LOZA-308507 format. One record per residue (C-alpha): residue in one letter; x, y negated, z negated. Coordinates in steps of 0.02 Angstrom, whole numbers, padded with zeros to 5 digits, always signed. Example, Ala and Ser with C-alpha at 12.3 -4.5 7.8 and 13.67 -1.06 7.14 Angstrom:
<atoms>
A+00615+00225-00390 S+00684+00053-00357 
</atoms>
This chain:
<atoms>
M-05948+03593+00673 G-06053+03746+00694 E-06087+03863+00553 P-05971+04014+00513 K-06048+04168+00596 S-05944+04292+00477 R-05820+04274+00354 S-05670+04313+00449 S-05709+04146+00541 D-05647+04048+00394 T-05472+04132+00408 P-05408+04001+00561 R-05473+03862+00453 F-05367+03911+00307 G-05220+03941+00428 R-05239+03768+00482 L-05247+03707+00320 L-05097+03785+00266 L-05001+03712+00412 V-05059+03535+00382 L-05012+03561+00192 A-04826+03614+00254 A-04819+03468+00373 A-04857+03354+00223 V-04746+03423+00117 L-04604+03410+00245 L-04651+03241+00289 I-04636+03200+00085 V-04475+03274+00093 A-04411+03185+00244 I-04467+03016+00177 T-04380+03069+00005 F-04213+03106+00103 A-04216+02948+00195 S-04252+02831+00048 E-04102+02917-00041 A-03997+02879+00110 F-04043+02710+00117 Y-04043+02668-00074 S-03867+02767-00095 
</atoms>
């Protein structure tokens, strides 16, 4: 957790955040479809 040396070093962190966000959305969608399959 060192300080960023430049503004450009924030880009990988943003990319990882985007990846985590996408994974979370995918997980929620998967859970939704699973519950739909179980309850129908």
